[in-house]
N, C-alpha and C positions, 0 to 999 in steps of 0.2 A: 601722066604722073603729077600728083600733085607738088607745089611748089611755093609753100607758106612762106610769109616773111614776119621779121618782127622789127620795130622802130623803138630804140633805147637812146635813152638821152645818157652820155659817159661824160665822167668827172663833173656831174650835177648832185647837187643835194637834196632838188627839188625838181618836180617836171619842167618839161620846156626851159630847162637851163640849161649849160654843159655843152656838149657835142653832139648833135643828132649824128646816128647810126641806123642804117637798114641791113637788115642780116637776114639774108635768103638762106632758107635750109633744104637738103634732100636736093641740092643743084649740080649734081652730078653728070645729068645729060645734057645740061646749058653748055655750047659752044662757049667760046672766047668771045666771040662778036656778040652774042646775046648778052652774055653778063656785062660788059663795057656799053649795051645799048639800055639795061635797066638802069646799071649806074648812072647815067646820063639820064634817063627818065627819072631817078629818086633825085638826082643832083645833090645830096649831101658832100659833105667834103669826102668820106669814101663811103662805099657799100661791098660788105663783104660777102661772099657765097661759100658753106659747108658743102663741099664735095663728096663727102662721102661718110660712112663710119671709121671710128679710129684705126689707124694700121699703128700696131706697134706698141698703141697707147697714146699716139699723138693724132688729132683730128685734122684732115686737110681742108686749107683754108685758104682761101685767094683774096685779095684785097685789089678794089678799083677805086679810082679817083672818078670823076665826069668825064675824064679825056685819057686814061691810060692805067695799065696796071702797075702796082708798087710792089716790092718783097716784102714790106713793113710799114706797121704805121700803128700808133701806142693805142688812141681811143678805140680804133677798129679790134684790136686785139684784147683789152679789156670785155667792149661789149661782145664781142663775139664768143667769149668764154662765158659768160653769163648765161648768154641766149643757151647754150650748148647744156650748162649746167642745171637750168632751170627746165628746157625740154627737149633734150636729148640723151643725155646721159643717166645712167643709171643710180639712184642715192645721192644728187647733190654731192658729187666728192668735192673733196677739200682742195683738191688743186686740179686744174684741166689745161690739159697742152694742146697748142697750136701746132702743127706744120705748115710753117709759113715760106714763103722764098727766100727767106736769110735763112731759116731750120728750123727749127724746134722752141719752141717759148712756153714756158711753164707759166701759168696763171694762178694764185694762191688766193681764196676766200678766206680773210679774215673774219674775226669775231665781231667785229664792229661792222662789219657787213661791207667793208671796200675789198675791192680786190687788188692785188698788187702783180706785176709782171716783172721779171728779174730779165734784163734787157744782156744783148751782147757786148763783149769788151768793148768798151771803145777805143776808136782809133782817132787820133789828134792829126789831121791836116795843117792847109796853108795858114801862115798869120796872115790877114789881107790889111789893107790900109784902113785907116781909121775914116780919111776924108772921103775914100769911096763908098763906104756906107753911109756916110751921114748924107751924101747925095741920093744913094738910092732910099733912105729913109725919108726925105725931103727935110733935113734937120740940119742949122747951123754945125759947124766943125765942132763947137765946144759945147753941145749936148752928148758927145760920147767921152766916156771916161779912158782917157789917156792912159790911166795907171793899170789897165788892165788890155789885154790882146784882144784883137778881132779875130776869130779863129773857126775854121770848118772843123765839126766836131762829128763823127757817126756811131750811132749804136746799132744800126743798120739801114738808116735812111741819113744823109750827111745832111747838116744843118750848119749855115752860118751865126755863128752867137757874137751878137753885138751888146757891148755893155753901155749903157746909158748913164747921165749924171744922176737922173732922179724921174718922177713917174711925171711929172709935168712934160719933158721932152718925149717921154711914151706916149701919153696921149696927143700930142702934135704930131707925130707922123703921119706922113701924106705922102706915099710909095710912089717913087718915080719909076714909071714902068722902063723907060728907055735905060735908065741908069740901070735898073736891075737886071733887064736883060744883057748888056755890057759885063756886069759884074759876072752873073751867071751862066750867062751863055757857054763857055767852054768849060764847066764846071761842074760836075756830079751832083755837087751841092745846089739844090735850088730852093732849101725852104730856108728863109731868114728869119731869126729870132732874137727880136731887142729885146731887154729887161733892163728894171731899176730898180734899184735897191730897197724904195718904201713902199709897202704895200698899202691898201687902201684899209685894212682892220688891223686891228692892233694883233691878234691873234695868227696872222700871216705874217710871212718873211718878206717874199718879192712879188714883184708884178712884171708880166710880160706880155707880148703879142707876136704872133707867129702870120708869114705872111708867103705863100705860094701859088703865083700868079700861073707860072710856068704849068702847074697842073689843074687850073681853071680853079684855081681856090684862093681868089685875093687878099680875103683873111680867113685864118680857124679859129674856132674859138675855143678849141681846146687839145692841146696837142701833146701825145705822150711820147712819141719817138723823138721831137724835138727839145721837149722838157728832159727826157732823159741824157739826150746833147749837153743841155743846162748842167744836168745835175754832174756830168762827168766832168765838164768846164768848172764846176765852182769846185768841185773836190781837187782837180791839178793844180789850177792856180792859187788854192787856199785862198777864193774871192772872202770867205768867212773866217777866216785864220786859224782854218782847219782843214787837214784833208779827208776827214770825215764830214759829211754834209745830210742833215735832215732838216727837211723846209718845206714850207705851204707855199704854192705859188698861183697867185691870182692870174685868171686869163679870161678871156671873152668879154670883159666888161663894157669896153669900147663897141660892143657889135649888139649888146642888150642880151647875152647869152653868158650869165658870171658863171665861172667854172673855177674848180679849185683843186689842184694837183698837189701829191705829196710826194717827195723825191728823195731816196735816198743815194747816195754815192759812198765809196770807199775807196781812196788813192792810197794808203796808208802802205801799202805793199808793192807800191813801184808802178811797175806798167799794166799788172792785171787790176785793174780798176772796176770793183764792183757798182753795179747799177741797178736800182729799182725803181720804180714809177707805180703809185697807187692813187686810187680813187672811187667813188660810187657810180653806181649804175642806177638809174630807174626807169623801168619800163613805161610807153606811151601806148602803142597800137600794137595791133596783129593784123594780119591779112593774107590774102591767098592772090599769087600772080596767075592772072589769066592768061593761058596756052593758047600761041598763034594759031 
């Protein structure tokens, strides 16, 4: 059986930027162990597997990091939807729905060429100690902004959201793995997102970085799931003065993989917070896996 794969850059405006993703199609005959081995071989933050044709309108997809399967991640969702739309689906549909570990996630193609995913209603978890997260990030205590909470948020993959005072603090992060393990060890949240209020480019709004060494991803260049959590956080806290948020976020610059994510969140209805994350997808390569 043929096993084509596609490599795309997600949340990118040009090739060799954003976050790399490998998408293996026609993968229904691959075992979990083989999928994990392929993801480890690719060694991107995630590799996805389209395991069959759509069922009740949703394409079954599995997502693997280099060391484990996860139920949801943002850039794999957008990148896989792009591949399905361009190579598998009929007539390049305006909306592609993926059936993931967290359930069905619709992805909308907009006229400007970006793809947008509607994420699950966020869940807001524990508030964590600022000093503990300063230690995790290798920063002085005063680099964290006390006006805003450090909080666990999940739209499918829990993230610890950490507000910093400025981008100088963001670029100075030197993750302490022992402190990271202490904070995340008994928590479902393994991703740590630190953000700053000053972006590099005038047309953008925020800058952030995401760390997930638990998944063998020391730092991620563009993280749709965690930025969805950030969008929910910004709306719930009214960080920008409103429960409705529309922002452009820079990520990946410290890794030489500049990325741009567009975030929307609306918390004006109370607990029913709407979250969507969008960005560009750029094709890089196609190939075929060799059978064992």
